[in-house]
RODO-119023 format. One line per field, with one value per residue (C-alpha): x, y, z. Coordinates in Angstrom, 3 decimals. Layout:
<atoms>
xx	X | ... .
yy	Y | ... .
zz	Z | ... .
</atoms>
This chain:
<atoms>
xx	-94.888 | -93.779 | -90.416 | -90.793 | -88.634 | -89.197 | -87.980 | -85.190 | -85.588 | -84.027 | -82.163 | -80.667 | -78.662 | -76.834 | -74.616 | -76.049 | -74.122 | -75.200 | -72.997 | -72.531 | -76.008 | -76.235 | -73.204 | -74.860 | -78.161 | -76.658 | -74.688 | -77.567 | -79.638 | -76.884 | -76.625 | -80.686 | -80.891 | -81.382 | -80.071 | -82.175 | -82.617 | -85.213 | -86.884 | -90.299 | -87.700 | -87.523 | -90.231 | -88.989 | -85.356 | -86.266 | -88.641 | -85.388 | -82.906 | -85.204 | -85.414 | -81.337 | -80.653 | -83.071 | -80.931 | -77.410 | -78.257 | -79.599 | -76.089 | -74.324 | -75.853 | -75.043 | -70.926 | -71.633 | -73.386 | -76.932 | -79.208 | -81.724 | -79.848 | -79.238 | -82.921 | -83.980 | -81.781 | -83.033 | -86.699 | -85.806 | -83.944 | -87.938 | -88.744 | -85.712 | -86.207 | -89.847 | -88.218 | -85.448 | -87.982 | -89.920 | -86.440 | -86.230 | -89.640 | -88.682 | -85.098 | -87.348 | -89.916 | -87.030 | -85.705 | -89.261 | -89.652 | -86.458 | -85.387 | -82.347 | -80.703 | -81.460 | -77.888 | -76.828 | -79.661 | -79.375 | -75.418 | -76.379 | -78.601 | -75.945 | -77.871 | -77.660 | -79.993 | -81.585 | -82.610 | -85.912 | -84.322 | -85.391 | -87.590 | -90.877 | -92.575 | -94.936 | -97.755 | -96.522 | -92.834 | -91.364 | -88.433 | -86.470 | -87.341 | -85.066 | -85.015 | -85.233 | -89.117 | -89.459 | -90.850 | -90.845 | -93.507 | -93.504 | -96.671 | -96.766 | -98.055 | -101.648 | -102.676 | -105.501 | -104.672 | -105.437 | -105.202 | -103.390 | -104.197 | -101.829 | -103.028 | -100.835 | -101.590 | -100.000 | -101.701 | -103.230 | -106.927 | -107.781 | -106.433 | -104.636 | -104.636 | -101.554 | -101.800 | -102.893 | -100.474 | -100.890 | -97.629 | -96.942 | -94.752 | -94.796 | -92.769 | -95.109 | -93.077 | -93.975 | -93.649 | -92.429 | -89.421 | -88.583 | -92.871 | -93.959 | -96.526 | -98.329 | -99.324 | -101.493 | -102.536 | -105.348 | -106.002 | -108.696 | -108.764 | -111.427 | -113.235 | -113.717 | -111.484 | -109.128 | -109.263 | -106.694 | -103.254 | -101.921 | -100.583 | -97.108 | -95.059 | -91.760 | -90.557 | -89.851 | -85.754 .
yy	105.262 | 105.896 | 108.437 | 111.658 | 113.508 | 117.329 | 120.109 | 121.600 | 125.427 | 128.593 | 130.543 | 134.020 | 134.445 | 137.723 | 139.425 | 141.187 | 144.076 | 147.292 | 147.246 | 143.942 | 143.493 | 146.103 | 144.594 | 140.979 | 142.397 | 144.165 | 140.768 | 138.860 | 141.108 | 141.218 | 137.596 | 137.578 | 140.213 | 139.184 | 135.487 | 133.304 | 130.387 | 133.749 | 135.040 | 136.091 | 138.095 | 141.377 | 142.974 | 141.830 | 142.698 | 146.619 | 146.692 | 145.436 | 147.556 | 150.911 | 149.557 | 148.948 | 152.534 | 154.131 | 151.853 | 152.745 | 156.288 | 155.859 | 153.910 | 157.016 | 158.933 | 157.832 | 158.055 | 161.194 | 161.611 | 163.417 | 163.664 | 160.772 | 158.668 | 155.978 | 155.518 | 155.953 | 153.279 | 150.729 | 151.556 | 150.966 | 147.964 | 145.806 | 147.070 | 145.786 | 142.239 | 141.744 | 142.739 | 140.208 | 138.176 | 138.069 | 137.671 | 134.531 | 133.504 | 133.557 | 131.372 | 128.981 | 129.066 | 127.908 | 124.827 | 123.470 | 123.482 | 121.951 | 120.132 | 118.328 | 121.599 | 123.074 | 123.719 | 125.359 | 127.145 | 128.403 | 128.929 | 131.418 | 133.733 | 133.935 | 131.522 | 128.487 | 125.236 | 123.419 | 120.316 | 118.149 | 115.596 | 112.482 | 110.534 | 109.677 | 113.256 | 114.499 | 116.195 | 119.860 | 120.578 | 123.863 | 125.789 | 128.856 | 131.421 | 132.527 | 135.821 | 137.531 | 136.972 | 134.328 | 131.266 | 127.921 | 125.328 | 122.293 | 120.016 | 116.420 | 116.075 | 115.237 | 113.041 | 114.865 | 118.385 | 121.521 | 123.880 | 124.646 | 126.749 | 127.801 | 129.393 | 130.984 | 132.152 | 133.832 | 132.125 | 128.763 | 130.461 | 132.703 | 131.866 | 134.338 | 132.841 | 133.282 | 132.773 | 130.231 | 127.555 | 124.935 | 123.372 | 121.822 | 124.761 | 128.090 | 131.322 | 133.259 | 136.366 | 139.897 | 137.763 | 139.307 | 137.697 | 136.302 | 135.504 | 132.287 | 130.856 | 128.051 | 127.078 | 124.545 | 123.640 | 122.204 | 121.046 | 121.017 | 118.356 | 116.289 | 114.970 | 118.249 | 119.816 | 117.739 | 118.360 | 120.787 | 119.143 | 119.126 | 122.463 | 123.232 | 126.012 | 127.790 | 130.670 | 132.975 | 134.459 .
zz	-120.976 | -125.145 | -124.792 | -127.055 | -128.623 | -128.079 | -129.952 | -127.936 | -127.235 | -127.534 | -125.344 | -125.421 | -122.392 | -122.815 | -120.295 | -117.192 | -117.039 | -118.831 | -122.085 | -122.159 | -122.520 | -124.714 | -126.711 | -126.972 | -128.149 | -130.851 | -131.789 | -131.916 | -133.850 | -136.688 | -136.833 | -137.324 | -140.111 | -143.330 | -142.245 | -144.553 | -141.756 | -140.427 | -143.515 | -141.598 | -138.782 | -140.363 | -138.526 | -134.926 | -135.535 | -136.295 | -133.100 | -131.137 | -132.791 | -132.418 | -128.502 | -128.710 | -129.682 | -126.773 | -124.488 | -126.033 | -125.838 | -121.923 | -121.216 | -122.547 | -120.911 | -118.248 | -118.790 | -119.198 | -116.059 | -116.972 | -113.955 | -113.963 | -116.609 | -114.428 | -113.977 | -117.618 | -118.275 | -116.330 | -117.350 | -120.954 | -120.188 | -119.887 | -123.588 | -125.111 | -122.954 | -124.573 | -128.205 | -128.129 | -126.907 | -130.553 | -132.555 | -130.438 | -131.034 | -134.819 | -133.807 | -132.455 | -135.005 | -137.105 | -134.568 | -134.984 | -138.660 | -138.368 | -135.280 | -136.541 | -137.877 | -134.910 | -133.082 | -136.341 | -136.697 | -132.631 | -133.496 | -136.411 | -134.361 | -131.679 | -129.703 | -127.479 | -127.189 | -124.078 | -124.881 | -122.803 | -121.967 | -123.863 | -121.139 | -120.118 | -120.277 | -117.994 | -118.463 | -118.193 | -117.755 | -116.574 | -116.638 | -116.496 | -120.138 | -122.510 | -120.598 | -117.203 | -116.387 | -118.776 | -117.932 | -120.941 | -120.586 | -122.755 | -122.694 | -123.228 | -127.394 | -127.034 | -130.441 | -132.301 | -130.460 | -132.441 | -130.163 | -126.441 | -124.438 | -121.673 | -118.044 | -115.149 | -111.656 | -109.045 | -106.412 | -108.245 | -107.555 | -110.401 | -113.645 | -116.295 | -120.225 | -122.382 | -126.120 | -127.364 | -129.609 | -132.230 | -130.928 | -127.305 | -126.338 | -125.307 | -123.168 | -121.483 | -120.385 | -118.564 | -115.027 | -112.036 | -110.697 | -107.415 | -107.597 | -107.526 | -110.317 | -110.962 | -114.813 | -116.423 | -119.891 | -121.875 | -125.592 | -127.934 | -129.738 | -132.453 | -129.478 | -127.442 | -125.111 | -122.477 | -118.564 | -117.212 | -116.320 | -112.489 | -111.708 | -111.968 | -109.888 | -109.819 | -109.006 | -112.115 | -112.405 .
</atoms>
């Protein structure tokens, strides 16, 4: 089998405590904002800053012992994580476009890379995504593929569609931590749709 070079996956790995999580988000947003590597990241950064402002206010309320502030803070973490996922996506796009500069591009956004091993690639590989509740999927590139159709399931029987992509990799977010999910992918080529790959599973972290 032929060995393939797969673009590395961008990872944003903030610290877990609320204050440190917020600080890491802010540092990354400052790094991405107006960075020439990410000319189309403005909307994602603005949305994430709005979510971060609400999260920081909730942290301040907790520190001042405002009733129910801890619950509010915890509830606001998910929209912030989702907003940061869109920022990560902008960085991933830049890495995909310039894979030889991947390390420096990711570093300029205060992020890091997880390289996919260069070896005989499986039809579909699954791994932890950039944030909790996310899974990164990488398919073996199919010659002539125009669109990749990604599917996931919580029981291996009832399948949901994730957004289609033109690239042979994607990130599925909003998954339940601790739940086992099943994944498969097929593609549309000039000759028509391919068969789905063998199903792969992963416990979401």
